[in-house]
N, C-alpha and C positions, 0 to 999 in steps of 0.2 A: 534278361531284365530282372527276374526274381532273384537270381543269384547276386546281381549287383546290389539290390536292396538289402539282401541278407548280409553281404560283406560290409555294407555301410552301417548297418545297425548293430552288428555283433559287438564291436568294442563299446558302443554306448550301452548295450544291454548288460555287458559285463560290469561296467562301472556303475550301472544303475541298480544292481541287485541289492546293495546295502540300503538300509532305511533312509540314510541321509541322501543317497543318490548323488548324481551330478546335475549340473545346470547347463542346459543348452542355451544357445544364443550368446550375443556379445556381452562381455563384462564391461561395465560402464567406465569410461575414461573421461575425466573433466576436460572441457575444451581449453585450449591455450590461445592467448592473444599476445601480441607484441606491442604494448603501449609505448608512447614516447618516453624518453628519460626525464623530460621536464616540460613545463607548460610553455607554449609559444608566446603567450602574452607576457609582457614585462611586468615583473612584480615590483610595484612601487613601495615606498616606505609604508610599513604597516602590514604588508603581506610577506610571510616567511615561507620558505620551502620546507620548513620543519614538518616532520610527521606528527600528527596528533590523532589520538583515538576519538571517536565520536563522544561528545559530552553535551551537557545541558547548555548549549550555546546561548539560549535566550537569557540566561541569568547574567551573562556578561554585560547586558544592557542596563542592569541595575535599576529595573523598573518593577516595583512590587505589583502594580496593576497588570502588567504583561505576564508576570509569573502566574498570577491568579487565573487569568483568562486561559492560559495554556493548560494549567492543571484542570480547569473545568472542562475544557475540550477533550482532554484525555479521558475524563470520567463519563462524559455525557454524549459525545459526538455520535450521532446515529450511524454514520458511515463506518466508523471504527467498530461499533457494536455489531453491525452487519458483517463486517470482515471477520470478526471474532467467531461468528456462527459458521463462516466458511471453514474455519479451522476445525470446529466441532464436526462439521460434515465430513471433512477429509479424514478425521480420526475414526468416525463411524465406518467409512468406506474401507479403511485399513482393517478394522475388526472384521468386516465382512469377508475380506480377502484372506485374512489369517485363519478364519474359522475352517476353511477347507483343508488346513493342515492337520486337523484333529478328526477323529472318527465321528460319524453321525449315528446316534442311537435313538431308536424310535420304539415306543411301546404301543402295542395294538391289541385289541380284543374283538372277538366276533362271536355272536350267538345266532344260529340259523335253524329255523324249523321248516320242514318241507311236507307237502301233502301231494300224494300221487293217486291216480285212478287205478282201478283193478286191472285195466288193460295196459298197464305200464310195460315197457320193454324189459329185457333181461337186466339192463343196467340199473333199473330201479330196485332190483332185488339185492344188488350189491351196495348201492348208496344208502347211507343211514337216513332215518327220518329227521334227525337233528344233528347239529355239529356245534361244538363249543371250542373256541381257540383263544388263548391268551399267550402272547409272546413278546419278547424284546428282540428287535432286529438291529443289527449293527452293520455299517458299511464304512470302510476306510480306504481312501485312495492313497496308495503309496506314491509319494511325489518323486518318482525315479528321475524324471527329466527336468524337474525344477519349475514346472508350470505354476504351482501354487507359490513357491518362494519368489519367482520372478514377479508374480502379481503383487505379493507383499512388498517387494522391493520398489515397485512402481508406486504403490499406495503410500509407502513411507516417504518417498520423494515428493509426493503430492502434498502430504502434510507439511513438509518443510517449505515447499513452494508457497502454500497458503500462509504460512507464518511470515515469510519474507514479503509477501504482498501486503499483509497487515502492517508490517514494519514500514514499508514504503508509504502506505497511507498515513501512518502516524507522522512520518517526516513531513508529508505534504500538508496535513491538517495543522501542525504547529506553524509551518511557514505561512499558511493562509491566515491564521490568527494574527501572527506578528505583522504581516504585510498590511492587513486591514487596520490593525491598531496604529501602525506607523502612519497610514493614510489619514486616520482620524486626527492624530496629533498635528500632522503637517497641515491639513485643511483648517484646523482650528487656528493655527498660527497665521495662515493666509487670511482667514476671516478677520483676525485682529488687525492685520496690516490694512485690509480693505476699510475697516471701520475708522482707522486713523487717517487714511487717505480721504475718506468721505468727510471727516471733520475738517480737514484742510480745504477741501473743495467748497464746503459750505462757508468757511471763513473767506475764501477768495470770492465767492458769489456775493457775500455780504458787502465786502469792500467794493466790488464792481457795482453793486446796486447803489451804494452811497455815492460813488463817483458819477454814476448815471444820473442820479437825482440832482447832483451838483452841476450836471452838464459837461462833465470832463470826458466821459467815454460815450460811445455810440450804442445804438440798439444792437448792432452786430456783436460788439464785445460782450454785452450783457447776455445775449443769446448763447454765445460761445461758453461763457462761464456756467450757465445753466445746463448746457449740453454736457459739459465735462463732469459736472456733479451727477447728472442722471446716468451717464455712462458708467461711472464707478459703482453707483448704487445698483445698477442692473447686474453687476457681477456677484452680488451677495446671495441672491436666492439659489443660483446653481451650486455655489459652494456649500450652502446649508443643506441642499439636497444630497450632495455627495457625502457630507458628514453623516446624514441620517442613513444613507445606503450602506456606508462602511460599518456603522454601528449595528445595523440590522444583519449585516453579513456575519459579524462576530457573534451575534445572538444565535443565529442558526448553527454556527460552528460549535458553540458550547451547548447546543441541544435545548434551547429555550425559545419561546416565541418572541418575535421582535417587539420592542417597546420598553420593558422594564430596565434593560441595560442602558437605555438612553439617559435615564435619570442619573446614572453614575458617571457616564462618559461625556455628558453634555458640558460638564465643568472642564474648561480647558486645562491641559497639563503639558509639561515639557515633552519635547520630542526625545525618545530614547536615544541615548548616546552610544554608538557602537564601540567595541573595545579598540584599544590602540593597536594591538597586534593580532593578526589572524594567521593561523598556521594552515596553509593550503596543501602542504605535502607535495606528492608527485602523482602523475596519472595512475600508476599502479595502485596507489592507495585508494583512489576513487573506485576502481574496479573491484577492489576487495570490500569496500565499505558500503557501496550503494545497494540497498535492498532490492531495487528493481533488477539490477544485474544478477544478483544472487538468486532471485526468483526465476529469471530466464535460464540460469544454469541448472536449477532444479527441474525445470520443465524438460530439459534434455534428458536428465536421468529418468524422469517419468516415462518418456516415450521409448528410450533405449531398453528399459526393462520389459516393456510390452513386446518388443521383438522376441525376446527369449520365451515369454509366455505363449506367444503364438507359434513359435517354432516347436515347442513341446507338444503341440496338438498334432504334429506329424507322426508321432511315435505312439506305441501301444500304451494304453492306460491300464495300470494294474490296480486291482481293488481286492481287498479281503472282506468277505461278507460272512455273516453268521447270524444264527437265530437260536434262542432258547425259550422254552415255554411249555405249555400243556395243551394237549388236544384230546377231546373226548366226545363220545356220542351221547353221553349221559350227563346231565347237569349235576347230579348228586356225586358223580365220580370224577368231576372235572379236574380237580387238583390232586388226584391220587398219584403216588409215585410211579405207578405203572404207565401213566399217561404223559410222563415227562418226555419231551423231545428236544433235541439239540442238533445243530449242524453248523459247520464252518468250512470255508473253502475259498480259494482264490478265483478271480475271474479276470479276463483281459478283453479289452475293447480296442480295436485297431482300425482307424478310419482309412480303409484301403482306397476309397474313391470319394471325393467330395466335390467334384466338378471344379476344382481349382479354388475353392473357397478359402481353405487354410493358407495356400500359397499367396492368395490375394491379401489376406489379413497380415501376413508377414511383410509383404511389399508395402502395404499401407502404413504399418508401424515404422518401417525403415524410412519411408518418405517423410512421415511426421517427425522423426528424429532429425533428419537432415534439415527440415524446415525449422525445427527448434534451434539447431546450431546457428542457422543464418539469423534468426531473430535475436539470439544471444549476441552475435557479432554486431548486429545493428544496434542493440541496446547499449553496447560498449561505445560505439561511435557516437551515438546520440548523447550519452553521458559526457564524453570528452568534449563534444561540441557545446553542450550546455555550460560546462565549467569555463571553457575558453570564452564563450560569449559573455558570461557574467564577469569574468576577470576584466575583459575589455570594457564592459559597461561600468564596472567599478572604477577602473583607472580613469576613464573619461569623466565620470561623475565627480571624482575627486578634483580633476583639473578644472572642470567647469565651476565647481563650488569655490575653488581658490580664486578664480578670476572674478567671480561675483562678489566674493568677500572683499577683494581689493576695490571693486567699483563701489560697493556699499560704504566702505570706509572713506573713499574719496568724496562721495556725496555728503557724508557726514561733515567732512572738512569744509565742503562748499557751503553747507548750511551754517556752519559756525562762522565762516568769513562773511556770509551774507547778513547774518544777524548783527555782527559787529558793524558792518557798513550801514545797515538800516538804522541802528541805534545812533550812529554818528551822523545820520542825515544824508549820507552819500548815495544810498540806494533806496528805492521805494519798496513798499510792501509787496507789490506784485512779484518782484524778482525774488524776494525771500520766500513767498509761498510757493513759487514755481520750483525753487531749489529744494524745499521741503518735500514737494510732490515727487520729484525725481529720486530723492533719497529713499522715500517709502517704497517706490517701485523697485528700486535696486535691492532694498532689504527684503521685499516680498519674493523677488527672484532668488535671492540667496536662501530664503527659507525653503522654497521648493527644491533647490539644489541640495540643501542639507537633508531634506526628506528623501530625495532620490538616492543619496549616498547610503543612508540607513536601509532603504529598501533593497539596494544592491547587496548590502552585507547579508541581509536575510536570505536573499536569493543565492548568495554564494554558499552559505551554510547548508542550504537545501541541496544545491548541486553537488557539494562535496560528500553527501551521504547523510547529513543530519545526525540524529541520535536515535537509536532504536529503543532506548530504555524509557520506562515510565518514570515520571518524577513523583515523589521524592525517592522511591526505591528502584532498584534495578529490575528489568524484565527477567524472569527466570529463564535460563538457557536450558535446552534439552541436552541431556546426555544422549543416550540411545533411546529409541522408541521401544518401550516394553510391550510385548505382544498382548498381554492380558490386562494391563493397567492403563498405560498411556493411550493405547489404541482404542480402548472401549470406554474410557471415562470421559464424560463431557467436560468442556472447559469454557467458563464464562468469566469475563473480567480478568483474563490472563492469570488464573490462579493455579494452573498446572504447568509442568515443564514444557517448554517449547523446543522443537528440534533445531539444531544449529546446522546450517548448510555451509559448506566450505568450497566456493568456486575456485 
């Protein structure tokens, strides 16, 4: 049994003698996926399979208010600022792991006075009455098996994961701001249509009242006209409530209390017009661009490195220790040259038996790595599902809007013809008002469909990976993580380099 362990460890000991040592455990290999070559959903006019890098997609809507709101969200959003602190925490943890690679030096001093009785044993005749010690002790673990370096590798990947999670949140926050803003403008246009419809219903009620007074119509017809007006009027408060909620949502997203923003957005404005062409790329681009997938890949690297760190605990731990200082029994002669002492030497600690604790930690890290791989694969599938769903939703929203556009134009023609017939005395006013009502209802439906198309465009940009950069300037990309600068310096407001993961 012992011979087997010796035979197993001998080659590792030989490669571990240099200071750099070797690293036990698996070397990380990024996971591979086999995405489809193209999207299953048909790409209608306006959607291109061209590849496009993430960019400031919201600027394509050419709406200064939307641009301003997204910029405010980038600067003030509390969820983003919280995620920024998570990067700070990951950097601090990397510095904690990296510190084990360097020697630990401790200064200590001691002054001790003793008092003994006359009946003290013989040891008291040898021990001094006082002792003064001042020394600097050093201990340095030689990372032969890569335990410290694997821990640093894991911590470095955790920094990169936290950055990708921040990026994913940035993409989400921008989309939430844009969706809420689109909802505000769509609802305001719906409210305008409702107010126009109410005006027509009031006109119809007035006409019916006049006819009722003249004895031309019955009580039933008058009641129906009043009910029709009240029915439309009842739709106004819910729309006003939805507008207020959407504005309040934007307020929270930009990091301010609800209320003040309403003064600026209560004034109706046009619905942002989406760009004429959108590059959707291919599924492989989404896997490369989406921060949530990149974060899932970095989590695999975190757990994989932990396997090696735990495997290293199976082998001997080599440490170089030393001490220099002064020891004296007299305070006046404490720092004399004759009292100088120094010592240095290696030590080894080998966990021969730990009740399976180390092996269990290795198994645990291996299981967590396998779990991370499955979560990565799941995140890829969910991302592809999201894009496919949004593409289908966008295509159908375009189709629905086109049908409603045709219906609205047809009702406009009906109103025009009814107006001509009414002016010619061929048709009564009731028919004209009814045609105008149907036209407004069709136009209202078209406005909702137009807002849905714009909302689907925002969802599509988000599903495709959005943009990781802050506007107006780019987010700094990390080169490598420097052990004693990037790892230990705090970062707030994204003013330090951020690591770049490559799934």
